[in-house]
C-alpha positions as CSV (number, residue, x, y, z in Angstrom):
1,M,52.5,283.5,-2.8
2,S,51.6,283.9,0.8
3,K,52.9,280.4,1.7
4,Y,56.3,281.1,0.1
5,K,56.4,284.5,1.8
6,L,57.0,282.8,5.1
7,V,59.7,280.5,3.7
8,F,61.6,283.6,2.3
9,L,61.2,285.4,5.6
10,Y,62.7,282.4,7.6
11,G,65.4,282.0,5.0
12,G,66.3,285.7,5.2
13,A,66.4,285.6,9.0
14,L,68.6,282.5,9.0
15,A,71.0,284.1,6.5
16,L,71.2,287.3,8.6
17,L,71.8,285.2,11.8
18,L,74.5,283.2,10.0
19,F,76.1,286.4,8.8
20,L,76.0,287.8,12.4
21,L,77.6,284.7,13.8
22,R,80.4,284.7,11.2
23,W,81.0,288.4,12.0
24,L,81.2,287.8,15.7
25,E,83.4,284.8,15.2
26,L,85.8,286.9,13.1
27,H,85.6,289.6,15.6
28,F,86.5,287.3,18.5
29,V,89.3,285.7,16.4
30,I,90.7,289.2,15.7
31,M,90.5,290.1,19.4
32,D,92.1,286.8,20.5
33,H,95.0,287.2,18.0
34,A,95.4,291.0,18.0
35,L,99.0,290.9,19.1
36,E,100.0,288.4,16.4
37,L,98.1,290.5,13.7
38,Y,99.9,293.7,14.8
39,I,103.3,292.0,14.8
40,G,102.6,290.6,11.3
41,A,101.5,294.0,10.0
42,I,104.7,295.6,11.4
43,A,106.8,292.8,9.9
44,V,105.2,293.3,6.4
45,I,105.8,297.1,6.7
46,F,109.4,296.7,7.6
47,T,110.0,294.1,5.0
48,A,108.6,296.4,2.3
49,L,110.7,299.3,3.7
50,G,113.9,297.1,3.7
51,I,113.3,296.0,0.1
52,W,112.7,299.6,-1.1
53,L,115.8,300.8,0.8
54,A,118.0,298.0,-0.6
55,L,116.8,298.8,-4.2
56,K,117.5,302.5,-3.6
57,L,121.0,302.0,-2.2
58,A,122.0,299.2,-4.6
59,R,121.1,301.1,-7.7
60,P,124.3,302.7,-9.0
61,K,124.3,306.4,-9.4
62,V,125.4,306.8,-13.0
63,K,126.5,310.2,-14.1
64,T,127.2,310.7,-17.7
65,V,130.1,313.0,-18.5
66,V,130.6,314.1,-22.1
67,L,134.2,314.9,-23.0
68,E,134.9,316.7,-26.2
69,K,138.3,316.2,-27.5
70,T,139.8,317.3,-30.8
71,V,140.6,314.3,-33.0
72,Y,143.0,314.8,-35.8
73,V,142.9,312.8,-38.9
74,N,146.2,312.1,-40.7
75,G,147.4,315.2,-42.4
76,E,145.3,317.8,-40.6
77,F,147.5,318.4,-37.6
78,V,149.1,321.9,-37.5
79,R,151.6,322.5,-34.7
80,N,150.9,325.6,-32.6
81,D,154.3,327.2,-32.6
82,T,153.1,330.2,-30.5
83,A,152.2,327.9,-27.6
84,L,155.4,326.0,-28.0
85,A,157.4,329.2,-27.9
86,E,155.5,330.3,-24.8
87,L,156.4,327.1,-22.9
88,N,160.1,327.7,-23.8
89,L,160.8,324.0,-24.2
90,S,164.2,323.0,-25.4
91,K,164.6,320.7,-28.5
92,R,165.5,317.7,-26.3
93,E,162.6,318.3,-23.8
94,F,160.2,318.5,-26.8
95,E,161.6,315.1,-28.1
96,V,161.1,313.6,-24.7
97,L,157.5,314.9,-24.7
98,E,156.8,313.4,-28.1
99,L,158.2,310.0,-27.0
100,M,156.2,310.1,-23.8
101,A,153.1,310.7,-26.0
102,E,154.0,307.5,-27.9
103,G,153.7,305.6,-24.6
104,L,157.4,304.9,-24.1
105,S,158.9,304.5,-20.6
106,N,161.8,306.5,-19.4
107,Q,164.2,303.6,-20.1
108,E,162.8,303.2,-23.6
109,I,163.2,307.0,-24.2
110,A,166.8,306.8,-23.0
111,A,167.6,304.0,-25.3
112,R,165.9,305.7,-28.3
113,L,167.8,309.0,-27.7
114,F,171.1,307.4,-26.7
115,L,171.0,309.1,-23.3
116,S,171.3,307.9,-19.7
117,L,168.2,307.3,-17.6
118,P,169.0,310.1,-15.1
119,T,169.3,312.6,-18.0
120,I,165.8,311.6,-19.3
121,K,164.4,312.0,-15.8
122,T,166.0,315.5,-15.6
123,H,164.5,316.5,-18.9
124,A,161.1,315.1,-17.8
125,A,161.3,317.1,-14.5
126,R,162.2,320.3,-16.3
127,L,159.4,319.6,-18.9
128,F,156.9,319.1,-16.1
129,G,158.0,322.3,-14.4
130,K,157.7,324.4,-17.6
131,M,154.3,322.9,-18.4
132,D,153.1,323.3,-14.7
133,V,152.0,319.6,-14.4
134,K,152.9,316.8,-12.1
135,R,152.5,313.6,-14.2
136,R,153.3,312.5,-17.7
137,T,149.6,312.0,-18.5
138,Q,148.9,315.6,-17.5
139,A,151.8,316.8,-19.7
140,I,150.6,314.8,-22.7
141,E,147.0,316.0,-22.2
142,K,148.1,319.7,-21.9
143,A,150.4,319.4,-24.9
144,K,147.5,317.9,-27.0
145,R,145.2,320.6,-25.8
146,L,147.7,323.3,-26.8
147,Q,148.2,321.5,-30.1
148,I,151.9,321.1,-29.6
149,I,151.8,317.3,-30.3
150,P,149.3,315.3,-32.4
């Protein structure tokens, strides 16, 4: 065992010396290329930051809005005559509102009611004033909410 003890001692010393040389070589390589290593590290950090920011900004901000509307099945609609009376709509203005709700244009409403286009526009303007709205879609939505039209 004593003759192998010397071999193990020399082998261990050579391994330690080899480890020390590799460590010094690595140390000198790092010292010689320190600037390049710092630039590379900064490049990696900014690349990761750019990818993270792009993913954060590119992701759409989805906001779910739940709208609850009353849906009437055939035969269940009951006109709210009280709300209709409060609006004080004439019979012709009410007819124009119903035809607007069907999706007809002013020209089509004029043809259906056998009236001129300026007359329909006048009825629509008075209807909007009485309902306190600015557009046809607002008038239809308000009329449906008040249960004046189905």
